[in-house]
C-alpha positions in Angstrom: 15.7 -29.1 16.0 12.8 -27.1 14.9 12.4 -23.5 15.2 9.8 -22.6 17.9 8.6 -19.2 16.3 5.7 -21.1 14.7 4.6 -22.5 18.3 5.5 -19.0 19.4 2.9 -17.4 16.9 0.3 -19.5 17.8 0.4 -19.3 21.6 0.3 -15.6 21.0 -2.8 -16.0 18.3 -4.8 -18.0 20.9 -3.7 -15.3 23.4 -5.0 -12.4 21.4 -8.5 -14.5 20.7 -8.2 -14.8 24.7 -7.9 -11.5 25.6 -10.6 -10.6 23.0 -13.0 -12.5 24.6 -12.2 -11.5 27.9 -13.0 -7.3 26.5 -16.0 -8.7 25.1 -17.6 -10.8 28.1 -15.7 -8.8 30.7 -15.3 -5.7 29.9 -13.5 -3.5 31.7 -10.4 -0.9 30.8 -7.7 -3.4 32.0 -9.2 -5.9 29.5 -9.1 -3.4 26.5 -5.9 -2.2 27.6 -4.1 -6.2 27.3 -6.4 -6.8 23.9 -4.2 -4.1 22.7 -0.9 -4.7 23.8 -1.4 -8.4 22.6 -2.8 -7.2 19.5 0.7 -4.9 19.1 2.5 -7.4 19.8 0.6 -9.8 17.1 1.9 -7.5 14.8 5.1 -8.0 15.9 5.4 -11.4 16.3 3.2 -12.7 13.8 5.6 -13.8 11.1 5.2 -17.8 10.6 1.7 -17.4 9.8 1.3 -13.8 8.0 -0.4 -15.0 5.2 -0.8 -12.8 1.9 0.3 -9.4 1.1 -2.9 -6.9 1.2 -1.6 -3.8 0.6 2.4 -3.4 -0.1 3.5 -0.6 2.1 7.5 -0.5 1.2 9.4 -3.3 -0.4 10.0 -5.1 2.6 6.7 -4.2 4.6 3.2 -4.7 3.8 -0.4 -5.5 5.7 -0.9 -8.8 5.5 -3.9 -11.5 6.2 -3.0 -11.8 9.7 -2.3 -8.3 10.4 -6.1 -7.8 10.5 -6.9 -9.9 13.5 -5.0 -6.8 15.2 -7.6 -4.5 13.7 -10.2 -6.8 14.9 -8.6 -6.5 18.3 -8.1 -3.0 18.5 -11.6 -3.0 17.7 -13.0 -5.1 20.1 -11.1 -3.1 22.3 -12.4 0.5 21.5 -16.1 -0.8 21.8 -14.9 -2.5 25.4 -13.8 1.3 26.4 -17.1 2.7 24.9 -19.3 0.0 27.1 -17.2 0.6 30.1 -17.8 4.4 30.0 -21.4 4.3 29.0 -22.4 2.5 32.1 -20.6 5.2 34.6 
């Protein structure tokens, strides 16, 4: 039997992209919050497709290439919040 963690990571990555796209196309506070929640989940459960270590924090923890997707998603969420607040 194959390990389902790779499939779960790919589904979560697609959810990250979808939530960021939703936040950009239909800006709302709800979309921004969901984008941040999925970004946090991505950092926690992206182990099967992490990529190279960019910055070592401790001997067992570091910042990887795929962690940068969460940074981008949080930036999209922040930009979405700014857009929503400027409309009010």
